[in-house]
C-alpha positions in Angstrom: 119.2 125.1 126.5 117.3 122.1 127.7 116.4 119.1 125.5 112.7 118.3 125.0 111.7 114.8 123.8 108.7 114.8 121.5 106.8 111.5 121.4 104.1 111.2 118.7 103.2 108.6 116.1 102.7 111.4 113.5 105.7 112.7 111.7 103.7 115.8 110.8 103.0 116.6 114.4 106.6 115.9 115.5 107.9 118.2 112.7 105.5 121.0 113.8 106.4 120.7 117.4 110.2 120.4 116.6 110.1 123.6 114.6 108.2 125.5 117.3 110.6 124.3 120.1 113.7 125.0 118.0 112.4 128.6 117.4 112.2 129.0 121.2 115.8 127.8 121.7 115.2 124.3 122.9 117.1 121.3 121.7 114.8 118.5 120.4 114.8 114.7 120.3 112.0 112.7 118.7 110.4 109.3 119.2 107.6 107.6 117.3 106.2 105.7 120.3 106.7 105.0 124.0 109.4 102.3 123.4 111.6 104.7 121.4 111.0 107.3 124.1 112.1 105.1 126.9 115.3 104.2 125.0 116.0 107.9 124.5 115.3 108.8 128.1 117.8 106.1 129.2 120.6 107.1 126.8 120.6 110.9 127.1 119.6 113.8 129.2 116.1 115.0 128.6 114.5 117.9 130.6 110.9 117.2 129.6 108.8 114.8 127.6 105.9 116.0 125.4 103.9 113.0 124.5 100.7 112.0 122.6 98.5 109.4 124.1 97.4 107.3 121.1 100.5 105.7 119.4 101.5 102.3 118.1 103.5 99.8 120.2 103.7 101.5 123.6 101.1 104.3 124.0 101.2 107.4 126.0 99.4 106.0 129.1 101.9 103.0 129.1 104.8 105.4 128.7 103.7 107.5 131.7 103.3 104.3 133.7 106.8 103.2 132.9 108.2 106.6 133.6 106.7 106.6 137.1 108.7 103.4 137.8 111.9 105.3 137.2 113.4 107.6 139.9 115.0 110.0 137.5 112.3 110.2 134.8 111.8 113.7 133.3 108.5 115.5 133.8 105.8 114.8 131.1 103.4 117.0 129.3 100.6 115.3 127.4 99.3 116.6 124.1 96.2 114.8 122.9 93.1 115.2 120.8 91.4 112.9 123.4 89.3 115.3 125.4 87.6 112.8 127.7 87.7 113.8 131.3 88.7 110.2 132.3 91.8 110.4 130.0 92.9 113.7 131.5 92.4 112.4 135.1 94.3 109.2 134.3 97.2 111.2 133.0 97.3 113.3 136.1 97.3 110.1 138.3 100.2 108.8 136.2 102.2 112.0 136.9 101.7 114.2 133.9 102.4 117.8 134.8 100.1 119.3 132.1 97.5 118.1 129.6 97.0 120.2 126.5 94.6 119.7 123.6 95.9 119.0 120.2 96.9 121.0 118.3 98.3 123.1 121.1 98.5 126.9 121.0 102.2 127.9 120.9 101.8 130.1 124.0 100.2 127.3 126.0 102.8 124.8 125.0 105.8 127.0 125.8 104.1 128.2 129.0 103.6 124.5 130.1 107.2 123.6 129.3 108.6 126.6 131.1 106.4 125.9 134.1 107.5 122.3 134.3 111.2 123.2 133.9 110.9 125.9 136.6 109.3 123.3 138.9 112.1 120.9 138.3 114.7 123.6 139.0 113.0 124.7 142.2 112.7 121.2 143.5 116.3 120.3 142.8 117.7 123.2 144.8 
């Protein structure tokens, strides 16, 4: 099964997401901020990134910007309590494939991941 990278400054949120994704058969990697996420993206295969926006060091917006500079960056899904329309639009401009409100409903999260992974599979054929 594919590996999902969870990027969030909150260990509580990472733990909740990890347990959910493990229950659906995904492998999980974790990062506390964008810098850690970029290191993990470079060192190992990752099918999808699920990231928060507001984190220490390198935030979610900066992570998305850096990921767009890479040709082989995995698709990203943003989970955030930031409900401002401008934040959502900025994430879309930076290439986020989905934007979900925190805390996400399990069905919405899994649906977004499956949609993103199917898009990746379809475009790579």
